[in-house]
CHARMM-style PDB file with segment names, atoms N, HN, CA, C and O in Angstrom:
ATOM      1  N   MET     1     -13.935  67.545   5.944  1.00  0.00      PROA
ATOM      2  CA  MET     1     -13.400  67.651   4.610  1.00  0.00      PROA
ATOM      3  C   MET     1     -14.553  67.543   3.614  1.00  0.00      PROA
ATOM      4  O   MET     1     -15.479  66.756   3.804  1.00  0.00      PROA
ATOM      5  N   LYS     2     -14.485  68.328   2.576  1.00  0.00      PROA
ATOM      6  HN  LYS     2     -13.732  68.968   2.422  1.00  0.00      PROA
ATOM      7  CA  LYS     2     -15.512  68.287   1.540  1.00  0.00      PROA
ATOM      8  C   LYS     2     -15.340  67.026   0.689  1.00  0.00      PROA
ATOM      9  O   LYS     2     -14.220  66.601   0.409  1.00  0.00      PROA
ATOM     10  N   ARG     3     -16.445  66.451   0.291  1.00  0.00      PROA
ATOM     11  HN  ARG     3     -17.356  66.797   0.518  1.00  0.00      PROA
ATOM     12  CA  ARG     3     -16.428  65.236  -0.531  1.00  0.00      PROA
ATOM     13  C   ARG     3     -15.719  65.489  -1.856  1.00  0.00      PROA
ATOM     14  O   ARG     3     -14.969  64.641  -2.340  1.00  0.00      PROA
ATOM     15  N   ARG     4     -15.956  66.644  -2.429  1.00  0.00      PROA
ATOM     16  HN  ARG     4     -16.565  67.333  -2.036  1.00  0.00      PROA
ATOM     17  CA  ARG     4     -15.349  66.998  -3.708  1.00  0.00      PROA
ATOM     18  C   ARG     4     -13.820  67.043  -3.603  1.00  0.00      PROA
ATOM     19  O   ARG     4     -13.118  66.598  -4.511  1.00  0.00      PROA
ATOM     20  N   GLU     5     -13.310  67.582  -2.489  1.00  0.00      PROA
ATOM     21  HN  GLU     5     -13.881  67.944  -1.751  1.00  0.00      PROA
ATOM     22  CA  GLU     5     -11.858  67.644  -2.269  1.00  0.00      PROA
ATOM     23  C   GLU     5     -11.271  66.239  -2.154  1.00  0.00      PROA
ATOM     24  O   GLU     5     -10.204  65.964  -2.700  1.00  0.00      PROA
ATOM     25  N   LEU     6     -11.966  65.354  -1.445  1.00  0.00      PROA
ATOM     26  HN  LEU     6     -12.834  65.578  -1.000  1.00  0.00      PROA
ATOM     27  CA  LEU     6     -11.486  63.982  -1.287  1.00  0.00      PROA
ATOM     28  C   LEU     6     -11.437  63.270  -2.633  1.00  0.00      PROA
ATOM     29  O   LEU     6     -10.473  62.561  -2.922  1.00  0.00      PROA
ATOM     30  N   ILE     7     -12.456  63.449  -3.451  1.00  0.00      PROA
ATOM     31  HN  ILE     7     -13.239  64.025  -3.216  1.00  0.00      PROA
ATOM     32  CA  ILE     7     -12.472  62.797  -4.765  1.00  0.00      PROA
ATOM     33  C   ILE     7     -11.339  63.316  -5.642  1.00  0.00      PROA
ATOM     34  O   ILE     7     -10.713  62.537  -6.361  1.00  0.00      PROA
ATOM     35  N   ARG     8     -11.067  64.613  -5.594  1.00  0.00      PROA
ATOM     36  HN  ARG     8     -11.576  65.245  -5.010  1.00  0.00      PROA
ATOM     37  CA  ARG     8      -9.930  65.162  -6.342  1.00  0.00      PROA
ATOM     38  C   ARG     8      -8.622  64.542  -5.876  1.00  0.00      PROA
ATOM     39  O   ARG     8      -7.761  64.205  -6.690  1.00  0.00      PROA
ATOM     40  N   HSD     9      -8.475  64.392  -4.555  1.00  0.00      PROA
ATOM     41  HN  HSD     9      -9.174  64.666  -3.895  1.00  0.00      PROA
ATOM     42  CA  HSD     9      -7.259  63.790  -3.993  1.00  0.00      PROA
ATOM     43  C   HSD     9      -7.118  62.338  -4.454  1.00  0.00      PROA
ATOM     44  O   HSD     9      -6.022  61.905  -4.812  1.00  0.00      PROA
ATOM     45  N   LEU    10      -8.219  61.587  -4.446  1.00  0.00      PROA
ATOM     46  HN  LEU    10      -9.109  61.939  -4.155  1.00  0.00      PROA
ATOM     47  CA  LEU    10      -8.178  60.190  -4.876  1.00  0.00      PROA
ATOM     48  C   LEU    10      -7.764  60.084  -6.343  1.00  0.00      PROA
ATOM     49  O   LEU    10      -6.911  59.268  -6.693  1.00  0.00      PROA
ATOM     50  N   GLU    11      -8.363  60.901  -7.190  1.00  0.00      PROA
ATOM     51  HN  GLU    11      -9.056  61.564  -6.906  1.00  0.00      PROA
ATOM     52  CA  GLU    11      -8.063  60.832  -8.623  1.00  0.00      PROA
ATOM     53  C   GLU    11      -6.640  61.295  -8.915  1.00  0.00      PROA
ATOM     54  O   GLU    11      -6.004  60.789  -9.839  1.00  0.00      PROA
ATOM     55  N   LYS    12      -6.137  62.246  -8.145  1.00  0.00      PROA
ATOM     56  HN  LYS    12      -6.654  62.658  -7.394  1.00  0.00      PROA
ATOM     57  CA  LYS    12      -4.766  62.724  -8.328  1.00  0.00      PROA
ATOM     58  C   LYS    12      -3.763  61.629  -7.970  1.00  0.00      PROA
ATOM     59  O   LYS    12      -2.655  61.600  -8.506  1.00  0.00      PROA
ATOM     60  N   ASN    13      -4.148  60.730  -7.066  1.00  0.00      PROA
ATOM     61  HN  ASN    13      -5.048  60.754  -6.630  1.00  0.00      PROA
ATOM     62  CA  ASN    13      -3.261  59.658  -6.632  1.00  0.00      PROA
ATOM     63  C   ASN    13      -3.529  58.335  -7.346  1.00  0.00      PROA
ATOM     64  O   ASN    13      -3.102  57.285  -6.868  1.00  0.00      PROA
ATOM     65  N   GLY    14      -4.213  58.365  -8.457  1.00  0.00      PROA
ATOM     66  HN  GLY    14      -4.561  59.219  -8.846  1.00  0.00      PROA
ATOM     67  CA  GLY    14      -4.350  57.184  -9.306  1.00  0.00      PROA
ATOM     68  C   GLY    14      -5.584  56.339  -9.086  1.00  0.00      PROA
ATOM     69  O   GLY    14      -5.682  55.254  -9.660  1.00  0.00      PROA
ATOM     70  N   CYS    15      -6.534  56.790  -8.279  1.00  0.00      PROA
ATOM     71  HN  CYS    15      -6.455  57.671  -7.813  1.00  0.00      PROA
ATOM     72  CA  CYS    15      -7.764  56.027  -8.072  1.00  0.00      PROA
ATOM     73  C   CYS    15      -8.775  56.394  -9.153  1.00  0.00      PROA
ATOM     74  O   CYS    15      -8.769  57.510  -9.673  1.00  0.00      PROA
ATOM     75  N   GLU    16      -9.634  55.447  -9.481  1.00  0.00      PROA
ATOM     76  HN  GLU    16      -9.639  54.540  -9.059  1.00  0.00      PROA
ATOM     77  CA  GLU    16     -10.619  55.649 -10.541  1.00  0.00      PROA
ATOM     78  C   GLU    16     -12.025  55.362 -10.028  1.00  0.00      PROA
ATOM     79  O   GLU    16     -12.224  54.546  -9.129  1.00  0.00      PROA
ATOM     80  N   PHE    17     -12.985  56.048 -10.620  1.00  0.00      PROA
ATOM     81  HN  PHE    17     -12.823  56.711 -11.351  1.00  0.00      PROA
ATOM     82  CA  PHE    17     -14.403  55.793 -10.346  1.00  0.00      PROA
ATOM     83  C   PHE    17     -14.756  54.421 -10.885  1.00  0.00      PROA
ATOM     84  O   PHE    17     -14.436  54.097 -12.029  1.00  0.00      PROA
ATOM     85  N   LEU    18     -15.418  53.607 -10.060  1.00  0.00      PROA
ATOM     86  HN  LEU    18     -15.677  53.870  -9.130  1.00  0.00      PROA
ATOM     87  CA  LEU    18     -15.824  52.275 -10.506  1.00  0.00      PROA
ATOM     88  C   LEU    18     -17.316  52.235 -10.813  1.00  0.00      PROA
ATOM     89  O   LEU    18     -17.716  51.871 -11.919  1.00  0.00      PROA
ATOM     90  N   ARG    19     -18.154  52.614  -9.818  1.00  0.00      PROA
ATOM     91  HN  ARG    19     -17.829  52.910  -8.920  1.00  0.00      PROA
ATOM     92  CA  ARG    19     -19.605  52.587 -10.032  1.00  0.00      PROA
ATOM     93  C   ARG    19     -20.299  53.379  -8.941  1.00  0.00      PROA
ATOM     94  O   ARG    19     -19.699  53.741  -7.929  1.00  0.00      PROA
ATOM     95  N   GLU    20     -21.570  53.638  -9.171  1.00  0.00      PROA
ATOM     96  HN  GLU    20     -22.057  53.344  -9.994  1.00  0.00      PROA
ATOM     97  CA  GLU    20     -22.421  54.286  -8.179  1.00  0.00      PROA
ATOM     98  C   GLU    20     -23.209  53.202  -7.453  1.00  0.00      PROA
ATOM     99  O   GLU    20     -23.801  52.330  -8.088  1.00  0.00      PROA
ATOM    100  N   GLY    21     -23.216  53.256  -6.139  1.00  0.00      PROA
ATOM    101  HN  GLY    21     -22.736  53.965  -5.623  1.00  0.00      PROA
ATOM    102  CA  GLY    21     -24.022  52.344  -5.348  1.00  0.00      PROA
ATOM    103  C   GLY    21     -25.286  53.061  -4.913  1.00  0.00      PROA
ATOM    104  O   GLY    21     -25.585  54.146  -5.411  1.00  0.00      PROA
ATOM    105  N   GLY    22     -26.028  52.474  -3.996  1.00  0.00      PROA
ATOM    106  HN  GLY    22     -25.785  51.592  -3.591  1.00  0.00      PROA
ATOM    107  CA  GLY    22     -27.255  53.092  -3.522  1.00  0.00      PROA
ATOM    108  C   GLY    22     -26.999  54.366  -2.742  1.00  0.00      PROA
ATOM    109  O   GLY    22     -27.617  55.396  -3.014  1.00  0.00      PROA
ATOM    110  N   ASN    23     -26.091  54.308  -1.773  1.00  0.00      PROA
ATOM    111  HN  ASN    23     -25.589  53.472  -1.552  1.00  0.00      PROA
ATOM    112  CA  ASN    23     -25.779  55.472  -0.946  1.00  0.00      PROA
ATOM    113  C   ASN    23     -24.310  55.845  -0.996  1.00  0.00      PROA
ATOM    114  O   ASN    23     -23.881  56.755  -0.287  1.00  0.00      PROA
ATOM    115  N   HSD    24     -23.529  55.156  -1.823  1.00  0.00      PROA
ATOM    116  HN  HSD    24     -23.877  54.417  -2.399  1.00  0.00      PROA
ATOM    117  CA  HSD    24     -22.095  55.381  -1.879  1.00  0.00      PROA
ATOM    118  C   HSD    24     -21.619  55.405  -3.326  1.00  0.00      PROA
ATOM    119  O   HSD    24     -22.291  54.899  -4.225  1.00  0.00      PROA
ATOM    120  N   THR    25     -20.454  55.997  -3.533  1.00  0.00      PROA
ATOM    121  HN  THR    25     -19.908  56.408  -2.802  1.00  0.00      PROA
ATOM    122  CA  THR    25     -19.741  55.938  -4.796  1.00  0.00      PROA
ATOM    123  C   THR    25     -18.524  55.062  -4.554  1.00  0.00      PROA
ATOM    124  O   THR    25     -17.825  55.241  -3.557  1.00  0.00      PROA
ATOM    125  N   ILE    26     -18.260  54.127  -5.440  1.00  0.00      PROA
ATOM    126  HN  ILE    26     -18.827  53.982  -6.251  1.00  0.00      PROA
ATOM    127  CA  ILE    26     -17.160  53.193  -5.256  1.00  0.00      PROA
ATOM    128  C   ILE    26     -15.971  53.646  -6.099  1.00  0.00      PROA
ATOM    129  O   ILE    26     -16.087  53.840  -7.310  1.00  0.00      PROA
ATOM    130  N   TYR    27     -14.822  53.812  -5.433  1.00  0.00      PROA
ATOM    131  HN  TYR    27     -14.728  53.655  -4.450  1.00  0.00      PROA
ATOM    132  CA  TYR    27     -13.575  54.143  -6.115  1.00  0.00      PROA
ATOM    133  C   TYR    27     -12.622  52.979  -5.954  1.00  0.00      PROA
ATOM    134  O   TYR    27     -12.656  52.281  -4.940  1.00  0.00      PROA
ATOM    135  N   VAL    28     -11.767  52.763  -6.949  1.00  0.00      PROA
ATOM    136  HN  VAL    28     -11.739  53.330  -7.772  1.00  0.00      PROA
ATOM    137  CA  VAL    28     -10.840  51.636  -6.942  1.00  0.00      PROA
ATOM    138  C   VAL    28      -9.436  52.136  -7.290  1.00  0.00      PROA
ATOM    139  O   VAL    28      -9.265  53.036  -8.113  1.00  0.00      PROA
ATOM    140  N   ASN    29      -8.447  51.536  -6.647  1.00  0.00      PROA
ATOM    141  HN  ASN    29      -8.586  50.805  -5.978  1.00  0.00      PROA
ATOM    142  CA  ASN    29      -7.045  51.785  -6.980  1.00  0.00      PROA
ATOM    143  C   ASN    29      -6.562  50.530  -7.701  1.00  0.00      PROA
ATOM    144  O   ASN    29      -6.373  49.486  -7.077  1.00  0.00      PROA
ATOM    145  N   ARG    30      -6.365  50.630  -8.991  1.00  0.00      PROA
ATOM    146  HN  ARG    30      -6.519  51.479  -9.497  1.00  0.00      PROA
ATOM    147  CA  ARG    30      -6.030  49.456  -9.795  1.00  0.00      PROA
ATOM    148  C   ARG    30      -4.621  48.938  -9.496  1.00  0.00      PROA
ATOM    149  O   ARG    30      -4.361  47.744  -9.644  1.00  0.00      PROA
ATOM    150  N   ARG    31      -3.709  49.821  -9.076  1.00  0.00      PROA
ATOM    151  HN  ARG    31      -3.920  50.791  -8.956  1.00  0.00      PROA
ATOM    152  CA  ARG    31      -2.351  49.372  -8.765  1.00  0.00      PROA
ATOM    153  C   ARG    31      -2.317  48.448  -7.557  1.00  0.00      PROA
ATOM    154  O   ARG    31      -1.614  47.438  -7.561  1.00  0.00      PROA
ATOM    155  N   THR    32      -3.084  48.797  -6.518  1.00  0.00      PROA
ATOM    156  HN  THR    32      -3.655  49.618  -6.515  1.00  0.00      PROA
ATOM    157  CA  THR    32      -3.094  47.982  -5.302  1.00  0.00      PROA
ATOM    158  C   THR    32      -4.264  47.003  -5.281  1.00  0.00      PROA
ATOM    159  O   THR    32      -4.367  46.182  -4.369  1.00  0.00      PROA
ATOM    160  N   ARG    33      -5.148  47.081  -6.280  1.00  0.00      PROA
ATOM    161  HN  ARG    33      -5.065  47.748  -7.021  1.00  0.00      PROA
ATOM    162  CA  ARG    33      -6.333  46.213  -6.388  1.00  0.00      PROA
ATOM    163  C   ARG    33      -7.227  46.316  -5.160  1.00  0.00      PROA
ATOM    164  O   ARG    33      -7.733  45.311  -4.659  1.00  0.00      PROA
ATOM    165  N   LYS    34      -7.416  47.548  -4.678  1.00  0.00      PROA
ATOM    166  HN  LYS    34      -7.005  48.364  -5.084  1.00  0.00      PROA
ATOM    167  CA  LYS    34      -8.280  47.785  -3.524  1.00  0.00      PROA
ATOM    168  C   LYS    34      -9.383  48.758  -3.910  1.00  0.00      PROA
ATOM    169  O   LYS    34      -9.213  49.590  -4.801  1.00  0.00      PROA
ATOM    170  N   SER    35     -10.522  48.641  -3.225  1.00  0.00      PROA
ATOM    171  HN  SER    35     -10.661  47.965  -2.501  1.00  0.00      PROA
ATOM    172  CA  SER    35     -11.627  49.552  -3.484  1.00  0.00      PROA
ATOM    173  C   SER    35     -12.176  50.065  -2.164  1.00  0.00      PROA
ATOM    174  O   SER    35     -11.977  49.453  -1.114  1.00  0.00      PROA
ATOM    175  N   ALA    36     -12.877  51.208  -2.229  1.00  0.00      PROA
ATOM    176  HN  ALA    36     -13.038  51.705  -3.082  1.00  0.00      PROA
ATOM    177  CA  ALA    36     -13.457  51.801  -1.022  1.00  0.00      PROA
ATOM    178  C   ALA    36     -14.717  52.576  -1.402  1.00  0.00      PROA
ATOM    179  O   ALA    36     -14.761  53.221  -2.449  1.00  0.00      PROA
ATOM    180  N   PRO    37     -15.738  52.512  -0.553  1.00  0.00      PROA
ATOM    181  CA  PRO    37     -16.952  53.298  -0.785  1.00  0.00      PROA
ATOM    182  C   PRO    37     -16.795  54.710  -0.232  1.00  0.00      PROA
ATOM    183  O   PRO    37     -16.236  54.903   0.848  1.00  0.00      PROA
ATOM    184  N   ILE    38     -17.292  55.696  -0.978  1.00  0.00      PROA
ATOM    185  HN  ILE    38     -17.746  55.539  -1.855  1.00  0.00      PROA
ATOM    186  CA  ILE    38     -17.277  57.092  -0.556  1.00  0.00      PROA
ATOM    187  C   ILE    38     -18.736  57.486  -0.310  1.00  0.00      PROA
ATOM    188  O   ILE    38     -19.534  57.455  -1.247  1.00  0.00      PROA
ATOM    189  N   PRO    39     -19.110  57.858   0.924  1.00  0.00      PROA
ATOM    190  CA  PRO    39     -20.508  58.222   1.198  1.00  0.00      PROA
ATOM    191  C   PRO    39     -20.923  59.471   0.427  1.00  0.00      PROA
ATOM    192  O   PRO    39     -20.089  60.307   0.081  1.00  0.00      PROA
ATOM    193  N   ARG    40     -22.199  59.582   0.169  1.00  0.00      PROA
ATOM    194  HN  ARG    40     -22.877  58.902   0.450  1.00  0.00      PROA
ATOM    195  CA  ARG    40     -22.714  60.741  -0.563  1.00  0.00      PROA
ATOM    196  C   ARG    40     -23.172  61.829   0.394  1.00  0.00      PROA
ATOM    197  O   ARG    40     -24.355  62.169   0.437  1.00  0.00      PROA
ATOM    198  N   HSD    41     -22.239  62.369   1.156  1.00  0.00      PROA
ATOM    199  HN  HSD    41     -21.279  62.092   1.121  1.00  0.00      PROA
ATOM    200  CA  HSD    41     -22.503  63.514   2.023  1.00  0.00      PROA
ATOM    201  C   HSD    41     -21.584  64.634   1.565  1.00  0.00      PROA
ATOM    202  O   HSD    41     -20.465  64.371   1.125  1.00  0.00      PROA
ATOM    203  N   ARG    42     -22.032  65.869   1.661  1.00  0.00      PROA
ATOM    204  HN  ARG    42     -22.941  66.083   2.019  1.00  0.00      PROA
ATOM    205  CA  ARG    42     -21.183  66.988   1.248  1.00  0.00      PROA
ATOM    206  C   ARG    42     -19.946  67.106   2.125  1.00  0.00      PROA
ATOM    207  O   ARG    42     -18.858  67.412   1.637  1.00  0.00      PROA
ATOM    208  N   GLU    43     -20.114  66.866   3.408  1.00  0.00      PROA
ATOM    209  HN  GLU    43     -20.997  66.618   3.804  1.00  0.00      PROA
ATOM    210  CA  GLU    43     -19.029  67.004   4.379  1.00  0.00      PROA
ATOM    211  C   GLU    43     -18.707  65.631   4.959  1.00  0.00      PROA
ATOM    212  O   GLU    43     -19.605  64.914   5.400  1.00  0.00      PROA
ATOM    213  N   LEU    44     -17.418  65.263   4.960  1.00  0.00      PROA
ATOM    214  HN  LEU    44     -16.688  65.845   4.602  1.00  0.00      PROA
ATOM    215  CA  LEU    44     -16.988  63.982   5.500  1.00  0.00      PROA
ATOM    216  C   LEU    44     -16.095  64.215   6.712  1.00  0.00      PROA
ATOM    217  O   LEU    44     -15.354  65.197   6.766  1.00  0.00      PROA
ATOM    218  N   ASN    45     -16.169  63.326   7.663  1.00  0.00      PROA
ATOM    219  HN  ASN    45     -16.771  62.529   7.619  1.00  0.00      PROA
ATOM    220  CA  ASN    45     -15.333  63.375   8.839  1.00  0.00      PROA
ATOM    221  C   ASN    45     -13.868  63.187   8.417  1.00  0.00      PROA
ATOM    222  O   ASN    45     -13.590  62.314   7.594  1.00  0.00      PROA
ATOM    223  N   PRO    46     -12.926  63.972   8.948  1.00  0.00      PROA
ATOM    224  CA  PRO    46     -11.516  63.810   8.568  1.00  0.00      PROA
ATOM    225  C   PRO    46     -10.965  62.410   8.857  1.00  0.00      PROA
ATOM    226  O   PRO    46     -10.111  61.914   8.122  1.00  0.00      PROA
ATOM    227  N   PHE    47     -11.452  61.776   9.922  1.00  0.00      PROA
ATOM    228  HN  PHE    47     -12.146  62.178  10.519  1.00  0.00      PROA
ATOM    229  CA  PHE    47     -11.003  60.418  10.224  1.00  0.00      PROA
ATOM    230  C   PHE    47     -11.469  59.441   9.147  1.00  0.00      PROA
ATOM    231  O   PHE    47     -10.742  58.517   8.785  1.00  0.00      PROA
ATOM    232  N   LEU    48     -12.679  59.649   8.640  1.00  0.00      PROA
ATOM    233  HN  LEU    48     -13.270  60.400   8.934  1.00  0.00      PROA
ATOM    234  CA  LEU    48     -13.204  58.803   7.570  1.00  0.00      PROA
ATOM    235  C   LEU    48     -12.395  58.999   6.294  1.00  0.00      PROA
ATOM    236  O   LEU    48     -12.123  58.032   5.582  1.00  0.00      PROA
ATOM    237  N   ALA    49     -12.006  60.239   5.996  1.00  0.00      PROA
ATOM    238  HN  ALA    49     -12.226  61.024   6.574  1.00  0.00      PROA
ATOM    239  CA  ALA    49     -11.202  60.516   4.802  1.00  0.00      PROA
ATOM    240  C   ALA    49      -9.854  59.796   4.892  1.00  0.00      PROA
ATOM    241  O   ALA    49      -9.382  59.225   3.908  1.00  0.00      PROA
ATOM    242  N   ARG    50      -9.242  59.827   6.068  1.00  0.00      PROA
ATOM    243  HN  ARG    50      -9.625  60.290   6.867  1.00  0.00      PROA
ATOM    244  CA  ARG    50      -7.970  59.113   6.254  1.00  0.00      PROA
ATOM    245  C   ARG    50      -8.151  57.607   6.122  1.00  0.00      PROA
ATOM    246  O   ARG    50      -7.294  56.926   5.560  1.00  0.00      PROA
ATOM    247  N   LYS    51      -9.260  57.083   6.635  1.00  0.00      PROA
ATOM    248  HN  LYS    51      -9.957  57.637   7.091  1.00  0.00      PROA
ATOM    249  CA  LYS    51      -9.552  55.652   6.543  1.00  0.00      PROA
ATOM    250  C   LYS    51      -9.746  55.222   5.089  1.00  0.00      PROA
ATOM    251  O   LYS    51      -9.263  54.166   4.681  1.00  0.00      PROA
ATOM    252  N   ILE    52     -10.449  56.038   4.315  1.00  0.00      PROA
ATOM    253  HN  ILE    52     -10.841  56.896   4.647  1.00  0.00      PROA
ATOM    254  CA  ILE    52     -10.664  55.736   2.900  1.00  0.00      PROA
ATOM    255  C   ILE    52      -9.332  55.701   2.167  1.00  0.00      PROA
ATOM    256  O   ILE    52      -9.089  54.804   1.360  1.00  0.00      PROA
ATOM    257  N   CYS    53      -8.462  56.678   2.445  1.00  0.00      PROA
ATOM    258  HN  CYS    53      -8.659  57.406   3.101  1.00  0.00      PROA
ATOM    259  CA  CYS    53      -7.154  56.718   1.797  1.00  0.00      PROA
ATOM    260  C   CYS    53      -6.306  55.509   2.184  1.00  0.00      PROA
ATOM    261  O   CYS    53      -5.629  54.931   1.333  1.00  0.00      PROA
ATOM    262  N   SER    54      -6.336  55.125   3.449  1.00  0.00      PROA
ATOM    263  HN  SER    54      -6.886  55.594   4.140  1.00  0.00      PROA
ATOM    264  CA  SER    54      -5.549  53.957   3.863  1.00  0.00      PROA
ATOM    265  C   SER    54      -6.116  52.678   3.246  1.00  0.00      PROA
ATOM    266  O   SER    54      -5.357  51.772   2.904  1.00  0.00      PROA
ATOM    267  N   ASP    55      -7.439  52.595   3.101  1.00  0.00      PROA
ATOM    268  HN  ASP    55      -8.056  53.331   3.379  1.00  0.00      PROA
ATOM    269  CA  ASP    55      -8.045  51.427   2.455  1.00  0.00      PROA
ATOM    270  C   ASP    55      -7.599  51.309   0.998  1.00  0.00      PROA
ATOM    271  O   ASP    55      -7.434  50.204   0.480  1.00  0.00      PROA
ATOM    272  N   LEU    56      -7.404  52.454   0.341  1.00  0.00      PROA
ATOM    273  HN  LEU    56      -7.537  53.351   0.762  1.00  0.00      PROA
ATOM    274  CA  LEU    56      -7.007  52.443  -1.062  1.00  0.00      PROA
ATOM    275  C   LEU    56      -5.482  52.394  -1.243  1.00  0.00      PROA
ATOM    276  O   LEU    56      -4.996  52.219  -2.360  1.00  0.00      PROA
ATOM    277  N   GLY    57      -4.733  52.546  -0.146  1.00  0.00      PROA
ATOM    278  HN  GLY    57      -5.128  52.688   0.762  1.00  0.00      PROA
ATOM    279  CA  GLY    57      -3.277  52.469  -0.230  1.00  0.00      PROA
ATOM    280  C   GLY    57      -2.625  53.728  -0.757  1.00  0.00      PROA
ATOM    281  O   GLY    57      -1.595  53.652  -1.427  1.00  0.00      PROA
ATOM    282  N   ILE    58      -3.206  54.896  -0.467  1.00  0.00      PROA
ATOM    283  HN  ILE    58      -4.043  54.958   0.077  1.00  0.00      PROA
ATOM    284  CA  ILE    58      -2.622  56.158  -0.899  1.00  0.00      PROA
ATOM    285  C   ILE    58      -2.361  57.023   0.337  1.00  0.00      PROA
ATOM    286  O   ILE    58      -2.910  56.743   1.403  1.00  0.00      PROA
ATOM    287  N   PRO    59      -1.532  58.073   0.219  1.00  0.00      PROA
ATOM    288  CA  PRO    59      -1.273  58.938   1.379  1.00  0.00      PROA
ATOM    289  C   PRO    59      -2.504  59.733   1.766  1.00  0.00      PROA
ATOM    290  O   PRO    59      -3.327  60.051   0.907  1.00  0.00      PROA
ATOM    291  N   PRO    60      -2.649  60.061   3.049  1.00  0.00      PROA
ATOM    292  CA  PRO    60      -3.820  60.859   3.483  1.00  0.00      PROA
ATOM    293  C   PRO    60      -3.761  62.278   2.946  1.00  0.00      PROA
ATOM    294  O   PRO    60      -2.681  62.781   2.636  1.00  0.00      PROA
ATOM    295  N   PRO    61      -4.912  62.926   2.832  1.00  0.00      PROA
ATOM    296  CA  PRO    61      -4.919  64.308   2.303  1.00  0.00      PROA
ATOM    297  C   PRO    61      -4.319  65.291   3.284  1.00  0.00      PROA
ATOM    298  OT1 PRO    61      -4.249  66.486   2.997  1.00  0.00      PROA
TER     299      PRO     61
END
């Protein structure tokens, strides 16, 4: 899955950009008070994308 597609999915489901880390971008879901790091790779493993979504409490893409 493309990183850009995952970020669009996160923002569509109510997640917000929190900050930039050294090798990751941190997104937070304010409703569930959970956060998850998004690696800075163009292509992400589909299992990782599902894990990020479950960490944030949103449906998988």
